[in-house]
N, C-alpha and C positions, 0 to 999 in steps of 0.2 A: 333525701332519696334514699331507698334501700339498693343494696348491691344487686338483688335479683332484678329489680325494676331498671336499674342502671344497665345491666348486662343485655337486657331485652330491648331496651331503648338503642343500644350501641349496636346491636345485631340487625335491627330493623330499619335503621335510619338511612337516608340517601347517602350512598358511599361516593357521590360525585364522579363516578365512572372511573374508580381506582379499585384494584383486586387487594391492595395493600391496606392494613388498619389505619384508621384516620384519627385525627384530633382536630379539634376547632379552636381557632384564635379570635378572640374579641379585639378588635382594633379601633383606634380613635385616630381621627384626622386632625393633625397638629400642624401648626405653622412653623416652618423653619426659618423664615425670613423673607426679606426682599431679595428679588433674583434679578441681576442685571438685565437689561434689554437684549433680546435675542437668545437668551439662554433659558433651559428649563431644568427642572429637578430629575437628577439622574440618581436613582437609588438601586444599589445592587441587592438588597434585602426586602424587596417589597415594591410596591408602586407609589408613586407620587404625582401629583399634578402642579402645574404653574397656572395661576389665573390672575386676570387683572382685577384689581380693586382700586377704589377710588378714596382719596384721603383728602383732608383740608385741616390747615393748621389750627382752626379754632375748635376742631372736634377731636375727641380722644380716640376713637375707633375708626375703622375703615369700613367701606360699604361695598356690597358686591355689584351695585348697578348705579350709574349716574342719576337715574330717577330717585334712588333712595338717598343718596347723598344731598341732592338738590333739595329733597324734602327736609332733611336734617338741618341744611343750612337756614332754609326758611324758618324753621322753628327756632333756630338759635338767634337770628337776628330780628328784632322786633320790627324794625324799618324794612318794608318789602324792597326799596329802592336800594338799600345797603345790601341786603341779601343777594339781589340781582347782580350787583357789582362783585360779589363773592364767588359767584359760579365761575368766573374766569380763572379763579386761584384753586380749582379743584386739580389734584394731582392724580395722575394715572401711575400705578405701581404694580409691578409683576410680584406676586408673592407665591412662595414655594410651600406646598404641604406635602407631608407624607403620612402614610397610615402606620401608626405606631402600635405595636402589640401591648395589649393591657393585661390580658389573662388568657388561660387556654382551658379547654374543656375536651372531654370525650365524646360528649354529644352536641348536636345542634341545640337540642331543646335546652340544655343546661346553659349554654352561651346565650341563648335568648332570654332565659329567665333572669341572667345575671344583668343584661342589658336593660331589661324592663326594670329592675330592683335599683340599678346604679344610674339611670339616665341623668339623675339630678347632679352626679358628681363628673360628669363627662361631657364632651361636645358631641360631635357626630360620630357614631358608632357603626360597626358592620362586623360581619362574621366572614371569616375566611378559613376554608377546608384545607389542610395539609394532610400529607400521608407520611407515616413512618416507612422509611426506605426498606426494601426487602432485606438488606444487610445489617438493619438495626436489630441485632439479635436480642438485645437486652430488653427493648420495649415489646419485641413480639413475644419473649418468653414471659416477662412480667404479666402481660395481658393474658397470655395463654394460662399461666399459673392461677389466675384468679377468676378464670371461667369465661373470659371474653371470646366471642366468635372472632377469629382473626382470619380465616380462610376464606 
């Protein structure tokens, strides 16, 4: 993308209700591990979620629903009676996930192009818009110097 086009995109994109210059991060939802019952993810630098997943000793991965893991157990065990017995061995676990920054961009369009081109390298991706604080004089001056509209 040429600088002229990039400046136009930056000046005309949705500023997400802030008067300050913005940048966009692409974030990936990554697992941080099993969380003890009654606890949840607490992240000072982003948001996280704790969700219940289902696991079985004979299967490598965890599943989001009991229905999904029941189907996987049925496929794993050839004998349907044996599979039914294994349904009692499904373990419920609390798994914590956080949104981890992957890359940053000046425009939402650039971030979306990156996500489309690199989806095969990542899990679940999203964009998140941040703003440069009014006292971040370095970034404001850099953007202004190369001709970006920052007011």
